[in-house]
C-alpha positions in Angstrom: 168.9 148.6 108.8 170.8 146.3 110.8 169.5 144.6 114.6 171.1 145.1 116.8 170.4 141.8 117.3 171.9 140.0 113.9 174.1 137.4 114.3 177.0 138.3 111.8 176.9 141.7 113.7 177.6 140.0 117.0 179.2 137.2 116.1 180.5 137.2 112.3 178.1 134.6 111.6 177.6 134.5 108.0 179.3 134.2 104.5 180.0 137.4 101.7 180.7 137.0 98.1 182.5 140.2 96.3 181.5 140.5 92.3 182.7 142.3 89.8 179.9 144.4 87.6 181.2 146.4 84.7 178.5 148.7 83.5 175.8 147.5 85.2 176.4 143.8 84.1 177.7 141.2 87.3 180.2 139.2 86.3 179.2 134.6 87.6 176.9 136.2 89.3 176.1 132.6 89.6 179.2 130.9 90.4 179.3 132.9 93.3 175.9 132.1 94.6 176.4 128.4 93.9 179.8 129.3 96.7 177.8 131.1 99.0 175.0 128.0 98.9 178.1 126.0 99.9 178.5 127.6 102.3 175.9 127.9 103.7 176.0 124.1 104.2 178.4 123.8 105.5 177.7 126.4 108.4 174.4 124.9 108.5 173.0 127.6 107.3 169.0 127.8 104.6 170.4 128.4 101.5 169.4 132.5 100.1 166.1 132.2 96.9 168.8 133.2 94.0 166.1 135.4 92.2 166.2 137.4 95.6 169.6 138.1 95.4 170.0 138.9 91.7 167.4 141.4 92.7 169.3 143.3 95.8 172.4 143.1 94.4 170.6 145.2 90.7 169.4 147.0 93.2 172.3 147.9 94.8 173.7 149.0 91.6 171.5 151.1 90.4 173.7 154.4 90.2 177.3 152.9 88.9 175.1 151.3 85.5 178.7 152.8 84.1 182.5 151.5 85.0 183.6 149.1 87.0 181.8 148.7 90.6 182.8 145.6 93.2 178.7 144.5 94.2 179.0 142.1 97.8 176.5 139.8 98.3 176.1 139.1 102.9 174.3 136.9 104.2 173.7 137.3 108.0 172.5 134.3 110.9 169.9 136.8 111.4 168.7 137.7 114.6 169.1 136.0 117.7 169.4 136.2 121.2 172.2 136.2 123.5 174.6 133.5 123.3 176.7 130.9 120.7 173.1 129.1 120.3 171.3 130.4 117.2 168.0 130.0 117.1 165.7 127.1 115.9 164.9 127.9 112.8 167.1 130.6 111.7 165.7 133.4 109.5 168.6 134.6 107.6 169.4 137.9 106.6 170.8 139.4 102.6 171.4 142.6 101.4 173.7 143.9 99.0 175.7 147.2 98.2 178.0 148.1 95.6 180.9 150.8 94.9 183.2 151.8 92.0 186.0 149.7 91.9 189.1 151.1 89.8 191.1 149.1 87.8 194.4 147.9 89.6 197.7 149.4 88.8 200.8 148.3 87.6 202.3 145.2 90.8 201.0 145.2 93.9 203.4 144.7 96.8 204.0 142.0 99.3 205.1 141.8 102.6 204.8 138.4 104.9 202.8 139.1 107.8 203.2 137.0 111.3 199.1 136.8 112.0 198.3 133.3 110.1 195.6 131.3 108.6 194.4 128.5 111.3 193.8 125.9 108.1 192.2 123.7 110.7 189.1 125.7 110.7 186.4 125.3 108.5 186.5 129.5 107.7 189.4 129.1 106.6 187.7 128.0 103.1 184.6 130.0 103.6 183.9 133.8 102.7 182.8 134.1 106.3 182.1 137.0 108.4 185.0 136.6 110.5 187.3 138.3 108.8 189.9 140.1 111.7 192.9 138.2 110.8 192.5 139.6 107.1 192.4 143.2 108.4 195.5 142.3 110.5 197.2 140.4 108.0 196.3 143.8 106.2 197.4 146.2 108.2 200.7 144.8 108.9 201.7 145.3 105.2 199.9 148.6 104.9 202.7 149.3 108.3 206.0 147.8 105.9 205.3 149.8 102.7 203.6 147.2 101.6 200.2 146.2 99.8 199.7 143.6 100.7 200.4 140.8 102.9 201.4 137.0 102.2 199.6 134.8 104.7 201.6 131.6 106.1 199.3 128.9 107.8 200.2 127.3 111.3 202.3 124.4 110.0 204.3 127.7 108.5 203.4 127.0 104.8 202.0 129.7 102.3 197.7 130.3 102.0 197.1 132.8 100.4 196.9 137.0 100.6 195.1 138.9 102.8 191.8 139.5 100.3 193.4 136.8 97.6 194.5 134.2 96.0 198.8 133.0 95.6 200.2 132.1 92.7 204.1 131.5 92.1 205.9 130.0 89.1 209.4 128.1 89.1 210.9 126.5 86.3 208.1 126.8 84.0 205.5 125.2 86.3 202.2 127.0 87.9 202.1 126.6 91.9 199.2 127.4 94.5 198.9 126.8 97.6 196.7 123.5 98.5 193.1 124.1 99.6 194.1 122.0 103.0 196.7 124.5 103.6 193.3 126.9 104.6 192.6 128.2 101.4 189.5 129.8 100.0 188.2 128.5 96.7 188.6 131.5 94.8 186.3 131.1 91.5 189.8 133.2 90.2 192.1 131.1 91.0 189.9 127.8 89.8 189.5 129.8 86.5 193.4 130.4 85.9 194.4 126.3 87.0 192.0 125.4 83.7 193.3 128.2 81.4 197.0 127.6 83.1 196.6 123.7 81.9 195.0 124.6 78.5 197.7 126.6 77.6 200.0 124.0 78.4 201.5 124.7 81.4 202.5 122.4 84.5 200.2 123.0 87.7 200.7 122.5 90.8 198.3 122.4 93.9 201.1 122.7 97.0 201.9 122.9 100.3 205.0 124.8 100.1 207.4 127.7 103.1 207.4 131.1 102.1 211.1 130.8 101.0 209.4 129.5 98.0 208.3 133.0 96.6 212.0 134.0 96.6 213.4 131.1 94.3 209.8 132.2 92.0 210.0 133.8 88.2 207.4 135.1 88.5 204.3 136.1 91.7 200.7 137.3 91.1 197.6 137.1 93.0 194.2 136.6 92.0 190.5 137.7 92.9 187.0 138.4 91.5 187.8 142.1 91.1 191.3 142.5 90.5 191.6 139.2 88.3 195.2 137.9 87.2 197.6 141.2 89.1 201.6 140.5 89.2 203.5 141.0 92.1 206.2 142.2 93.3 208.5 140.2 95.9 211.6 141.4 98.3 212.1 144.4 96.5 212.1 141.8 93.2 209.4 142.9 90.7 207.6 140.1 88.4 205.2 141.9 86.3 206.2 141.2 82.4 207.0 137.2 83.1 205.1 135.8 80.0 203.0 133.1 81.5 201.3 135.5 83.6 200.1 138.1 80.7 198.3 134.7 79.8 196.5 133.7 82.1 195.4 137.7 82.7 194.8 138.0 78.9 192.1 135.0 79.5 190.7 134.3 82.9 
């Protein structure tokens, strides 16, 4: 049970990772723990024990040993008193949960959200527990009849989707928003960049306006659960693009 004085519950003070498990085997757990460790350094939190993290993830997967499952590892800053200041020597709280995760079908329908990504905040580049902006952006997309939101930053540049990294192809080149646009350094994002270069594609991490998607040959999203998923933008489905298909096959 999470106590009522937990700082993750009260203040969103903490981090999380979501990873894919297939038939009980977790994909790239060490990479996720590396990112969690890096996030702890930014937030000034003690690093969780890796053996314990793995044990808790394995325990969460009991009963889900067949098929695909999403495992969420959550680290809170632990219990604390009233107010913003952490207690001296915080004792983080680590929990893991898991749920069945089906393979998403078809292209994801995108729409631009009015909720902005704060590129000046350290939280924009971490998977913190303060995800209300993403929640609101996704709600806007759903209300507009779409599946997912495209988020801009405060400078009006493309940043990401509510729960995924964003890519597009134009003039034969692969583009994705640069990390300083307020972008999470997604693990699948990183693998796509490596794979694209290995395939001989020109790759650019950039700052671009929303209308860059209008001229794109293809748009797609990435995260640890969906892999590479084609997207439909402005009523135009870009599924079937050769480069996107090749990336989906190797990432």
